[in-house]
C-alpha positions in Angstrom: 0.0 0.0 0.0 1.2 3.5 -0.8 2.3 5.8 2.1 -0.8 7.6 3.4 -1.4 11.3 3.1 0.5 13.6 0.8 3.9 12.0 1.4 5.2 9.1 -0.7 8.1 6.7 0.0 10.7 6.2 -2.7 9.2 2.8 -3.3 5.7 4.4 -3.9 7.1 6.7 -6.5 9.3 4.1 -8.1 6.2 1.9 -8.7 4.2 4.9 -10.0 6.7 5.7 -12.7 8.0 2.2 -13.3 11.7 2.6 -12.3 13.8 1.0 -9.7 13.8 2.3 -6.1 17.6 2.6 -6.3 17.2 5.0 -9.2 14.8 7.1 -7.2 17.3 7.2 -4.3 20.1 8.3 -6.6 18.0 11.1 -8.0 17.2 12.3 -4.5 20.9 12.1 -3.6 21.7 14.3 -6.6 19.1 16.9 -5.6 16.9 16.3 -8.6 14.0 15.3 -6.4 13.4 17.1 -3.1 12.7 14.9 0.0 12.1 15.2 3.7 13.1 12.7 6.4 11.1 11.0 9.0 12.2 10.9 12.6 13.8 7.5 11.7 15.7 9.0 8.8 13.5 7.5 6.0 13.0 9.5 2.8 9.6 10.9 2.1 8.5 12.8 -1.1 5.7 15.3 -1.2 3.0 14.4 -3.7 3.2 17.8 -5.4 7.0 17.5 -5.6 6.6 14.0 -7.3 4.2 15.5 -9.8 6.6 18.4 -10.5 9.4 15.9 -11.1 7.3 13.8 -13.4 6.3 16.9 -15.4 9.8 18.3 -15.6 11.3 15.0 -16.9 8.2 14.2 -19.1 7.9 10.7 -17.6 5.1 8.3 -18.3 3.1 7.0 -15.4 2.6 3.3 -14.9 0.5 3.6 -11.7 -0.9 7.2 -11.7 -3.4 6.5 -8.9 -0.4 6.3 -6.5 0.0 10.1 -7.1 -3.7 10.7 -6.6 -4.4 10.9 -10.4 -7.1 8.9 -12.1 -5.9 5.3 -12.9 -7.1 5.9 -16.5 -5.0 8.9 -17.3 -4.3 9.0 -21.0 -6.8 6.2 -21.6 -8.8 6.8 -24.8 -12.5 7.5 -24.3 -15.1 5.7 -26.4 -15.2 8.6 -28.8 -13.4 8.7 -32.1 -11.2 11.8 -31.8 -8.8 10.8 -34.6 -10.4 13.1 -37.2 -10.0 16.2 -35.2 -7.3 18.8 -36.1 -5.7 19.5 -32.8 -5.8 18.6 -29.1 -8.0 21.6 -28.2 -10.6 20.3 -30.6 -10.5 16.9 -28.9 -11.1 18.6 -25.5 -14.0 20.6 -26.9 -15.6 17.5 -28.2 -15.2 15.7 -24.9 -16.7 18.7 -23.1 -19.5 19.1 -25.6 -20.6 15.4 -25.0 -20.3 15.7 -21.3 -17.5 13.1 -21.1 -16.2 14.1 -17.7 -13.7 11.2 -17.4 -12.3 11.7 -20.9 -12.0 15.5 -20.4 -10.3 14.9 -17.0 -7.8 12.4 -18.5 -7.1 14.7 -21.5 -6.4 17.8 -19.4 -4.3 15.9 -16.7 -2.2 14.3 -19.4 -1.4 17.6 -21.0 -0.6 19.0 -17.5 1.8 16.1 -16.8 3.4 16.6 -20.2 4.4 20.0 -19.1 1.7 22.5 -20.1 1.2 25.2 -17.5 -2.2 26.0 -16.0 -2.1 29.3 -17.8 -1.5 27.6 -21.2 -4.4 25.2 -20.5 -6.6 28.1 -19.6 -5.9 30.0 -22.8 -5.9 26.9 -24.9 -8.4 24.0 -24.5 -10.5 25.6 -21.7 -10.9 29.0 -23.4 -11.4 27.5 -26.8 -14.1 25.2 -25.5 -16.1 27.8 -23.7 -15.8 30.3 -26.6 -17.6 27.7 -28.7 -19.8 26.1 -26.1 -21.0 29.5 -24.9 -22.6 30.1 -28.3 -24.8 27.1 -27.8 -26.7 29.0 -25.1 -28.7 30.8 -27.8 -29.9 27.5 -29.3 -32.4 26.5 -26.7 -32.4 24.1 -23.7 -29.9 21.6 -25.2 -27.3 24.3 -25.6 -27.9 25.5 -22.0 -27.6 21.9 -20.8 -24.2 21.5 -22.6 -22.9 24.8 -21.3 -23.9 24.2 -17.6 -22.6 20.6 -17.7 -19.3 21.7 -19.2 -18.9 24.4 -16.6 -19.3 22.0 -13.8 -16.9 19.5 -15.3 -14.3 22.2 -15.8 -14.7 23.7 -12.3 -14.0 20.2 -10.9 -10.9 19.8 -13.2 -9.4 23.2 -12.2 -9.9 22.5 -8.5 -8.1 19.2 -8.9 -5.3 20.8 -10.9 -4.8 23.4 -8.2 -4.2 20.7 -5.7 -1.3 19.4 -7.8 0.9 22.5 -7.8 3.3 23.5 -5.1 2.0 24.9 -1.9 4.6 27.3 -0.7 3.7 28.2 2.9 6.2 31.0 2.8 5.0 32.4 -0.5 3.4 35.8 -1.0 -0.2 36.1 0.0 -2.7 36.9 -2.8 -6.4 37.5 -2.6 -9.0 38.3 -5.3 -12.3 37.4 -7.0 -14.8 38.4 -9.6 -16.6 41.8 -9.2 -20.2 42.2 -8.0 -22.6 41.0 -10.7 -20.0 38.8 -12.4 -21.3 35.3 -11.9 -18.5 33.4 -13.8 -16.9 30.8 -11.6 -14.1 29.6 -13.8 -12.0 32.7 -14.2 -11.4 33.2 -10.4 -10.6 29.5 -10.0 -8.1 29.6 -12.9 -6.5 32.8 -11.6 -6.1 31.2 -8.1 -4.6 28.0 -9.7 -2.1 30.1 -11.8 -1.0 32.0 -8.7 -0.6 28.7 -6.7 1.5 27.3 -9.6 3.8 30.3 -9.1 4.2 29.7 -5.3 1.5 32.1 -4.0 -0.8 31.5 -1.0 -3.9 32.4 -3.0 -7.3 33.0 -1.6 -10.3 33.0 -4.0 -13.3 35.2 -2.9 -15.2 33.7 -5.8 -17.7 35.2 -8.2 -20.0 38.1 -7.5 -17.8 39.8 -4.8 -18.9 43.3 -3.8 -16.2 46.0 -3.7 -16.8 46.4 0.0 -15.7 42.8 0.5 -12.5 43.4 -1.5 -11.8 46.5 0.8 -12.4 44.5 4.0 -10.1 41.7 2.8 -7.4 43.9 1.5 -7.1 46.9 3.8 -7.1 45.1 7.1 -4.6 46.3 9.7 -3.8 42.7 10.6 -0.4 42.0 9.0 -1.1 38.3 9.1 -4.2 38.8 6.9 -3.1 41.7 4.7 -2.3 40.5 1.1 0.8 41.2 -0.9 -1.0 40.9 -4.2 -4.6 41.6 -5.2 -6.4 40.5 -8.4 -9.8 41.4 -9.8 -11.7 39.4 -12.5 -14.0 41.4 -14.7 -15.7 39.2 -17.3 -19.2 40.6 -17.1 -20.2 44.2 -16.5 -23.8 44.2 -15.0 -26.4 46.9 -15.7 -25.3 49.0 -12.8 -21.8 49.1 -14.4 -21.4 53.0 -14.3 -21.6 53.1 -10.5 -19.6 49.9 -10.2 -16.9 51.2 -12.5 -16.3 54.2 -10.2 -16.1 51.9 -7.2 -13.5 49.7 -9.0 -11.4 52.7 -10.0 -11.6 54.1 -6.5 -10.5 50.8 -5.1 -7.6 50.6 -7.6 -6.5 54.1 -6.6 -6.5 53.1 -2.9 -4.4 50.0 -3.6 -1.8 52.3 -5.2 -1.9 54.5 -2.1 -1.6 51.5 0.2 1.3 50.1 -1.8 -0.7 46.9 -2.7 -0.2 45.4 -6.2 -3.5 45.2 -8.0 -3.9 43.3 -11.3 -7.2 43.4 -13.3 -8.1 41.0 -16.0 -11.0 39.5 -17.8 -13.0 39.8 -21.0 -14.5 43.2 -20.3 -11.7 44.6 -18.0 -10.5 47.0 -20.7 -13.9 48.7 -20.9 -13.2 50.4 -17.6 -11.4 53.7 -17.6 -8.2 53.3 -15.7 -6.8 56.7 -16.8 -6.8 57.8 -13.1 -4.6 54.8 -12.2 -2.5 54.0 -15.3 -0.1 51.9 -13.2 -2.7 49.2 -12.8 -1.9 46.3 -15.2 -4.9 45.0 -17.2 -4.5 41.6 -18.8 -6.6 39.9 -21.4 -5.3 36.3 -21.0 -4.0 34.0 -18.3 -0.7 33.8 -20.2 -0.2 37.5 -19.9 -1.2 37.3 -16.2 1.3 34.4 -15.5 4.1 36.4 -17.2 3.4 39.4 -15.0 3.2 37.2 -11.8 6.5 35.6 -12.7 8.2 39.0 -13.1 6.6 40.4 -10.0 7.9 37.4 -8.0 11.4 37.8 -9.4 11.5 41.5 -8.5 10.3 40.7 -5.0 12.9 38.1 -4.4 
């Protein structure tokens, strides 16, 4: 039986990737794979570190379930995807048909092959929802497909976020989608991208009033005060004019309080940030990830 919890023994990981235990120990001795030690001196490998190692070396998994991944990762679903032009089309077809296991396997395999969460967000996930979102206008069947695909993808992103490093000493980030923006996926994806870059990220979720952002960000408690704030704007509700002023005022206060605020989303550029031109506005997760990487490098 595998070691319980998030820690694996060298034997566990050797079985998962199909190599000898002695090879695993040599890699740990060379510093290629980070380990901790038990009180008795035995090596233990954090599950997220094991997944990082597998991704970095592009290894195949023999027993993925040992790493908490579905045992059928990379298994072909009972759908003929051979005629499709690219992997993003394959993911779209799986989502359109509601094939949750197939979609899960597809996305996890691409993640294990080295694609970042930001790349997956801008690639298969964005492509799928750009297309599936249009089905909403075609009656109940289209609404069913869109709702089902959303729930499948929400679950996938939550699982992916559990597979990236959890740096307890990393910068603290907090954010969410503005009031009236009901989209669940963008805040989840943003949180996962931040976690992949070593942040301790808190997601306030969709439909978050500005007053909640203020309460969370401008606290006097140094243990709760964030280093980094993000705001997702994918839908401007009818009361947008008043809300826009609130967002701009909030952004200006972040500058005054020396808090980094980043704004992103489909309709973020519709807001007038002339008063606070220093606020970065991003239209993709890849842009956001590049900014986060640079911000982290400057901070360190």
